[in-house]
C-alpha positions in Angstrom: 1.1 -23.1 -36.1 -2.7 -23.3 -35.6 -4.7 -20.7 -33.7 -8.1 -22.4 -33.5 -8.3 -26.2 -33.7 -11.6 -28.1 -34.1 -11.0 -31.8 -33.6 -13.7 -34.3 -34.6 -16.5 -32.2 -33.0 -20.0 -33.7 -32.7 -23.0 -32.2 -30.9 -26.4 -33.9 -30.4 -29.7 -32.2 -29.5 -32.4 -33.9 -27.4 -35.7 -33.4 -29.1 -39.3 -34.8 -28.6 -38.5 -37.2 -31.5 -35.2 -38.4 -30.0 -31.6 -37.4 -30.2 -30.7 -35.4 -33.3 -27.1 -34.6 -34.3 -26.5 -30.9 -35.0 -22.9 -31.3 -36.3 -21.0 -34.5 -36.7 -17.2 -35.2 -37.0 -16.2 -31.7 -37.8 -12.5 -31.0 -37.9 -10.6 -27.9 -39.2 -8.0 -25.4 -38.0 -7.2 -21.8 -38.6 -3.9 -20.0 -38.8 -3.3 -16.9 -36.7 -5.0 -13.8 -38.2 -6.9 -16.0 -40.8 -10.3 -14.8 -41.9 -12.4 -18.0 -42.2 -16.0 -18.0 -43.5 -18.4 -20.9 -42.9 -21.3 -21.2 -45.5 -24.1 -23.6 -45.9 -27.9 -23.9 -46.0 -30.2 -23.4 -43.0 -29.9 -26.3 -40.6 -26.3 -27.2 -41.5 -25.0 -26.4 -38.0 -23.1 -23.1 -38.8 -24.4 -21.3 -35.8 -24.1 -24.4 -33.6 -20.5 -24.7 -34.5 -19.9 -21.0 -33.8 -21.6 -21.5 -30.4 -19.3 -24.4 -29.6 -16.2 -22.4 -30.4 -17.6 -19.6 -28.3 -18.0 -22.0 -25.4 -21.8 -21.6 -25.1 -22.4 -25.2 -26.1 -20.3 -28.3 -25.1 -19.7 -30.9 -27.8 -20.7 -34.5 -27.1 -17.5 -35.6 -28.7 -14.3 -33.9 -29.8 -12.6 -30.8 -28.6 -11.8 -27.1 -29.4 -8.5 -25.6 -28.7 -7.6 -21.9 -29.0 -3.9 -21.0 -28.8 -3.3 -24.6 -27.7 -5.7 -24.4 -24.7 -8.9 -26.5 -24.5 -12.1 -24.5 -24.6 -14.3 -25.5 -21.6 -16.6 -22.4 -21.6 -16.9 -18.8 -22.6 -13.8 -16.7 -22.2 -12.6 -13.1 -22.9 -10.2 -14.5 -25.6 -13.3 -14.6 -27.9 -15.3 -11.5 -29.0 -18.7 -12.2 -30.4 -21.0 -10.3 -32.8 -24.5 -11.6 -33.5 -27.1 -10.7 -36.2 -29.6 -9.3 -33.8 -29.5 -5.5 -33.2 -30.9 -6.1 -29.7 -27.4 -7.3 -28.6 -26.7 -3.7 -27.6 -27.8 -2.4 -24.2 -30.5 0.3 -25.0 -29.8 2.2 -21.8 -26.1 2.7 -22.6 -24.6 5.1 -25.1 -22.4 3.8 -27.9 -19.4 4.6 -25.7 -21.0 2.8 -22.7 -21.8 -0.3 -24.8 -18.2 -0.5 -26.1 -16.7 0.0 -22.7 -19.0 -2.6 -21.0 -16.6 -5.6 -21.2 -13.7 -3.5 -19.9 -15.9 -2.3 -17.0 -16.7 -6.0 -16.2 -12.9 -6.5 -16.1 -12.4 -3.7 -13.6 -10.6 -1.3 -16.0 -10.6 2.2 -14.5 -13.2 4.5 -16.1 -10.9 7.0 -17.8 -8.8 4.1 -19.3 -11.8 2.1 -20.5 -13.5 5.2 -22.1 -10.3 6.0 -23.9 -10.1 2.5 -25.3 -13.8 2.5 -26.2 -13.4 5.8 -28.0 -10.4 4.4 -30.0 -12.5 1.4 -31.0 -15.3 3.7 -32.1 -12.8 5.6 -34.1 -11.7 2.3 -35.8 -15.3 1.7 -37.0 -15.7 5.4 -37.9 -18.3 6.2 -35.2 -16.3 8.4 -32.7 -18.7 11.3 -33.4 -21.6 9.2 -32.2 -20.0 8.1 -28.9 -22.8 9.8 -26.9 -25.7 8.4 -29.0 -28.0 5.7 -27.7 -28.8 2.6 -29.9 -32.3 3.8 -30.9 -30.6 6.9 -32.4 -28.4 4.8 -34.6 -29.2 3.0 -37.9 -28.9 -0.8 -38.2 -25.5 -0.6 -39.8 -24.2 1.8 -37.1 -25.5 -0.4 -34.4 -23.5 -3.3 -35.9 -20.4 -1.1 -36.0 -20.9 -0.5 -32.3 -21.2 -4.2 -31.7 -18.0 -4.9 -33.6 -16.2 -2.1 -31.6 -17.5 -3.7 -28.3 -16.3 -7.1 -29.3 -12.8 -5.7 -30.1 -12.5 -3.4 -27.1 -11.2 -6.0 -24.6 -8.7 -7.2 -27.2 -9.8 -10.8 -27.8 -7.6 -13.1 -29.8 -10.5 -14.4 -31.8 -13.6 -12.6 -33.3 -16.7 -14.8 -33.9 -19.4 -13.4 -36.1 -22.8 -14.9 -36.8 -24.4 -13.4 -39.9 -23.9 -9.9 -38.5 -25.0 -8.1 -41.7 -27.9 -10.4 -42.7 -30.6 -8.0 -41.5 -29.2 -5.0 -43.3 -30.2 -3.6 -46.7 -27.9 -4.4 -49.6 -26.1 -1.1 -49.8 -25.5 -1.0 -46.0 -24.3 -4.6 -46.1 -21.8 -3.8 -48.8 -20.5 -0.8 -46.8 -20.2 -3.0 -43.7 -18.3 -5.6 -45.5 -15.8 -3.0 -46.7 -15.5 -1.6 -43.2 -15.0 -5.1 -41.6 -12.2 -5.9 -44.2 -10.5 -2.6 -43.1 -10.9 -3.4 -39.4 -9.5 -6.9 -39.9 -6.5 -5.6 -41.8 -5.9 -3.1 -38.9 -6.3 -5.5 -36.1 -5.2 -8.9 -37.6 -7.6 -10.8 -35.5 -8.4 -14.4 -36.2 -12.0 -14.3 -37.5 -14.6 -17.1 -37.9 -17.6 -15.7 -39.8 -20.9 -17.5 -40.5 -22.9 -16.4 -43.5 -25.5 -17.6 -46.0 -24.1 -15.1 -48.6 -21.6 -16.6 -51.0 -20.5 -13.2 -52.4 -19.9 -12.0 -48.8 -17.7 -15.1 -48.1 -15.6 -14.5 -51.2 -15.2 -10.8 -50.4 -14.1 -11.4 -46.8 -12.5 -14.8 -46.5 -9.0 -16.2 -46.8 -10.7 -19.6 -46.8 -14.3 -20.8 -47.0 -15.7 -23.9 -45.4 -18.8 -25.3 -47.0 -21.1 -27.4 -44.7 -23.8 -29.9 -45.5 -27.0 -30.3 -43.4 -28.6 -33.0 -41.2 -26.2 -33.5 -39.5 -23.7 -30.7 -40.3 -20.5 -32.0 -41.8 -17.7 -30.3 -43.9 -18.2 -30.8 -47.6 -15.4 -28.7 -48.9 -12.7 -26.1 -48.0 -12.0 -23.4 -50.6 -9.0 -21.1 -50.3 -9.8 -17.6 -51.7 -6.6 -16.5 -53.5 -7.6 -13.0 -54.5 -5.7 -9.8 -53.8 -7.3 -7.3 -51.3 -9.3 -5.1 -51.6 -11.4 -7.4 -53.8 -13.4 -6.4 -56.8 -16.9 -8.2 -56.7 -17.3 -7.6 -60.4 -14.1 -9.2 -61.5 -14.1 -12.5 -63.4 -12.0 -14.2 -60.8 -14.4 -13.1 -58.0 -17.4 -14.5 -59.9 -15.5 -17.7 -60.6 -15.1 -18.3 -56.8 -18.8 -17.6 -56.3 -19.6 -20.2 -58.9 -17.3 -22.7 -57.3 -19.0 -22.3 -53.9 -22.4 -22.4 -55.4 -21.5 -25.7 -57.2 -20.6 -27.2 -53.8 -23.9 -26.1 -52.3 -26.0 -27.1 -55.2 -24.4 -30.5 -55.5 -25.1 -31.1 -51.9 -28.7 -30.2 -52.3 -29.1 -32.5 -55.3 -27.5 -35.4 -53.4 -30.1 -35.2 -50.6 
């Protein structure tokens, strides 16, 4: 049984130089609770594809189905985490940010704050529930964003390079945390990244895309036990395999 189904999706942008395809003929599916990473160079349509799954963009051709239902716009069955730290509301505390979606759904205050605190506990930030975003580091802000995306219990978590702006040590820490959160929640995750090592560390399967227009070049299952050792020979072999796909694509252009 598939959870997310992408069927022959094409999206075209109107530009001053004419119509330019962003992604073309993309098809794949995810199993329930699968962690899927999408990698590829800039301009390959990774974020475009994520925005189509989110319901922010409508494809010119093809369709998206989640749980068997066609996606026709944004819905609360999808939680979203972006790269930009500014995704948090600066006038709300960490608790207030996490509770926001529940507030929009009309959940009573005591209940939504209890749920929000539990999500902050999941990302190890319950002690900072009363802190505002400008009091938090970049990594902590992204943890709040993940907690907010999980608070209203979406079936799918969509993540667009959420750790790209972090320093290397913080990014490694956040990858470990996200792996723990995924094991605890068993959400279906679609995660966009430029970072091949990050994809190998997190994913059950990696999709490699080619640019102009974005199409799927390869699908690589990552058959490594968790938690994963980034210094193991097997881990490095998967990195090399993904890099070969990316390099071959660049040479073919």
